[in-house]
N, C-alpha and C positions, 0 to 999 in steps of 0.2 A: 487611402484616407489618412492624412497626417495627424490632424488634431481631432480629438473626440472629447465631449463633455457628457458625463453621466450625472444626472440630478436625482436625488431621492433621499431616503432616510439611511444614513450611513451608520452601520453598526460599529460602535467603538468598544472593542473587546476589553480594553484596559479599564474603561469606565463602567463596563457592564451595562451600557445604555446605547441610545442612538440619537442622532441629531440630523436636522435637515441641512444638506450641503451639496456641494458639487465636486466632482473629481475631474481634473483636467488631464487628459492623456496626450502625450506627444510621441509619435512613433510607437515604440513598444514599451514606453516607460510612463509611470505616473509622474506628472510634472508638479501637480499641487493638489491640495485638498482645501476647500474653502467653504465658509458658511454664506458666502455671497452668491448672488445669482449670476454665474458666469455666462458669457456669450462669445461669439466670434468663431465658433467651430461647429462641427456636426454635433447636435445636441440630442441626447436620448433622455426623454422625460420619464422618469420613474418615480415621480413625486409621491405616489401612493404606496410605494413598495420599498423594500429593504436591500441595501447594498452591502456585500461581503467580499472579502478576498476569495479567489478561486480555491477550491478544496484540494487537499493532497491525500491520496490513498497510498499509504506506505507499504502495501503488500497486495500485489495483483499478479496474475499470470495472463498477460494480454493475448498470448498466442493460443491459449488453451480453451477447451470447451468441455469440461468435466473430468479430465485426466483419467478417462476410462482406458484400461489396458488394451481392450480390443481395438481402440482407435489407432494404437501404435502399429497394428497389423494391417488394418483396412484403409487408413487415410493416406493419400499421396502427400508427400512433403509440401508441395506447393499449396495445397488446400489450407494448411495451417496459416499461411500468410494471407490468403484471401479472407479467411475468417477473421484474422486479426484486424483487417481494415474496418469491418463492421464493429468489432469489439472496441476499437479505439474511438470510433465516432460515437458509439453508444455511451461510453464512459465519459467523454467530453460533454455530451449533452446533459449528463446528470449534474454538471457543475464541478466535476473533478478535472482540474486543469494541469495537474502534475501527478505522475504515478512513479512508484518505485517497483519495477518488475522483479518478482522474486524467482524468476527462472523461466527460460525458454525463448525470450526475446533476444535476438542477436543484434550486432552492431548495425546491420542494415535496416532493421526495424526502427531503431532509434534515429538513424539517419533520415529515414522517410518522414518521421515526425519533425525533425529539425528543419528539413528542407521544405516542409509544407506540401509534400506530395499527396498526403492524405490528411484529413482532419483528425487530429490526435492530440492527446495530452502531451505535455513535456515529460520526458522520462529519464529516469536512471535505470540502468540494466545491471543484472547480476550474471547475465548470459546463461549459466547453468549452475544449479546447486552442487556443491562438493559433497560426496557421499563415500562412506566406507563400502567395501565389498559386503554384499548382503544388507546394505543400509537402505534408507528411505528413498534414495534415488537410484538404486540398482535394479534394473529391469530384466535381469536374468531370472527366468522362471524355473521352478523346480522340474519342469519338463526338459530343461536344458536349453530352451529357446531364449535368445536374447532379443528383447523388443525395444532396446534403448534407441532413442531418436538422436542421431548425430550426423553431422556433415561438416565440411571445412570450417564454417563459421560458428559451429556449435560443438566444441570438443567433448569427448567422453569425460565424465566427472568422477569416475571411481578411482580411489586411491587409498593406500594403507601404509602406515609407517612414516617416519619423519621425512625421509628423502622424497618419497612419492608425493606426500602432502605438499611439500614445498614446491616441487616442480609443477604439480597440478594447479596450485594457486597462481603461479607465474603464467601458466598457459592460459588460464581464464582471464587474467589481467591483460595478457597480450591480445586476447580476442575482443577486448574493449569494455570489460566490466567496470562499472562505476562503483560497485559495492560487491564485496565477496559474501555470497550466501552459503551457509554451512548447515548440513543436516546433522544436528548434534544428538538427535534421538530418532526413534522410529516414528511412524505416522499412521493416520487413519486410512489413507487411500493406497497403502502399499500391501503387497501380498506376502512379503517375507519377514515382517517384523510387527511389533506392537508399539503403540504410541509412547510407552514409558521405557522402552529399550534404550540403553545408553550407547551412543556411537561416537567414536573418536575419543582419544585420551586427552588429558589436559595438555600434555606436551604437543600433541598434534594440533590441537586448537590454537595454542599459543603461537605455533609456527605460522598458521594461516593469518592470525591477527597481525603478526609482525610483518609478514610479506605485504599485506594490504597497507599497513602504515608506511612502509618504505615508499609506497607509491601515492601516499596521501589519501588513501581510500578507507572507508568504514567497513565494518562487518555486521552482518545480521545472521542470527542463528535460529533455525527451526528447532524448537525445543519444547516438548510436552512434559517429559519425565523430570522429576525433581533433581536427580543426580546429574542429568545432562544440563539442566539450567545452572546448577551450582558450578559445574565445570566451565561453562561459558563465562560466567561472571568472573571466575578466577583467571581465565585466559585473557580477559579484557575486551570481550565482545561488546559492541556498541548498542545493539538492540536484540531483545529476545522476542521471537515470534511465537504466538499461541500461549505459552506459559501455563499450560493446563494444570499441572500438579504443583504449582508454586505454593510455598507455605509462608507463614508470617516472618520467620527469621530470615529466609532467603529474600523475601520482598524488602525487608529493612536493609539488607546488604545491597540490593539493587538500587534502592533510594540513595544510600550513602555514596555509592560509586557513580551515580548518574547514569545508570543503564536504563534505557527506554524499554517499555513493554508494549508490543503490538498484539493485542489479545485476539483479534479476528473472531469476535463473538458471533457475528452473523453466520459465518460458515459453519461453526459448531452447531448452531441452532438449525440451520437449513439441512445439514447432513443427518442430524438426528431425526428430523421430521421425515426425510426421504427413507432413512433406514427402517423406521417404524412402519412405513407404507410398503416396504419390500422393494423400493426403487433403486437401492444400491446393490452392487455385487455382494455375494454372500461373504467374501473374505473381509469386507469392511463394515458390515452391519453392526456387529457386537461392539467393535471399537468405537464407532460413531455414537452409539447410544451411551456407552460407558463414559466417554469423554464429556458428553453433554451434561451428565449428572453432576460433575464436580467443577466444570470449567468456570461458570459464572460465579459460583460461591468463592472460588479461590481468587478470581480476579477482583472481587469485592474486597478481599483481604489485602491484596496488593495495593489497591487504591487507598484503602484506609491507612496503610503504612506509608503512603506518600510517594509511591512509584508513579512516574509520569506515564500515563497511558496515551497511546497514539492510534489514530484511526488507520486501520488496514482491514481489508475485507476478504482476501484470498479469492477474489473474483477470478474465474477461470476454473477453479474447483467447483464453484457455483456459477450461476448465470451472471453475465455482465449486465451492468445497468442498475443494479440494486445497491450500489455503493453507499449511498447516504442512509440506508436503513441501519448501517453500523452505528450511526450517531444515536439512534433510539436505544440500542443495546448498551452503549456506553452510559447513557443517562440512567439506565436501570441498575447499574452497579453503584450508583450514588453520586455521579458527577453532576455538578450544576451545569445549566445550559451554556454559560460562558466558557466553562472548562471543556465541555464537549466540543464547542466550536474551535477553541484554541488547539485541541488535540488533532484537529483536521486542517489547521492553518499554521499559525506561528510555531507551535510546539512540534508539529510534523516537519516543518521546514528545518527546525533545529536538529531534529532526529536524523534527517538525511543530509544535513550539512549545507543547506541552501538558504538559510535564514537571512543571508545578506541580500538576496534578490527576490524572494517570494515569501508568501505566508502572511502578509499584512498589507494594509492600504496606506503606504507611506511614500513620501516623495523619494524618487530615485529607484524605487523597486519596479520590477516588471509589472506591466498592466494586466494582471490576471484578476478579473472582476466578475462577479455574478450578481444578478438581481433576483430576489425571490418575493413571492406574494405575501407570505405570512411572516410575522416577526418571530424568528427562531429562538429568541430569548424567552418567549412566552410559549411557543409550541415547537419544540425541537423535532418532533415526529413529522411535522409538515414537510420537512426537507426530503423525506423518503419518497415523496411523490414527484417524479420527474417533471410533471406538468406544473409544479410549483416553481420550477427553475425557469424564469422568464427570459433571462439574458445571460449568455456566457461569452466573455471576452478573454482571450488569451493572447499575450504579447501585443495588446492593443488592437487586435483584430476580432471582429464579431463572428462567432461561429454558430450562435443560436440566438434568435430574437423573436420571442412570442409577444413582445410589447406592441408590435405593429398591428396585431389582430385583436387586441383587447379594446 
């Protein structure tokens, strides 16, 4: 199908409103947006519904299903890839047409998406997060057993000191990373550290940032603890993931330096709920509950200070397919509906460095388009229901169409 026309109520995020119009798609690109009644191509009539750019999830783990340590022992390597097929399809069906994978998807997974071998979002990959010895991505257990998952396309990510950090960053870039992911603090789901533990020195962080920049790549840092967040800002990290213990002064510095914050509020809430029900391993329960107590309140502070919040879900730690529930959590920290939508479209595209080709419904951009039942400017929570996502188009190709059965 070369030409496609989608007619309906087009959400104009800049005007915080919507208008009746048509989007003409040629090949994989948006050719024009018009208020006229276009014809002459395959027409999708969505007159009663609302048209948006495809959403961007800036923090997922498309290969994972819970990050349970026992899975590293029991699960065959190939099974991760078969699970990823379903994870990618499920994510795309929620209206997320682009993801930034925060660890474990290798170059072959990205290639399968690009070649259209499986229905999948467009993706940036970090390959594997860089960690210190004993850090958040070190899978050496106190028993002496190492359950780290690695193979030729997924190098080990453990390193310490300036020379090792530089070499490891280069190895991961060599493996095909679009972005360098750094574990700057401990985390909730690890057995050997606490979320507020500081990992990597400012010098080590700066080396990773520099090596990424030499290749024209951005950096993202898992950082819960305040000291780790501060170190990342000083080192020039592009985005902070989670940001649990951020304070007002640090948030102001992030704002002034244009550092994005991907708070992943959904995963915090989900893990706390599971912890209270005894569904998480014992080594993570207290951390999950403790983080949830302060996370939302501190993200509210960051938002009030003017930090740009970006949608990211940490799906893979939690169930895939709930991605747009994150939008409801962002609205609860005070963001207006149009700000929430921008955090998952144009601002997310800026965060990952792809705003020249995705993130908005503009002539010349890739045709990533979704149609939804309800007006999200009036009911942002309606997007959390996958059945509300009626049409998903990525690169001008239709991947989901519920309009035919309405």
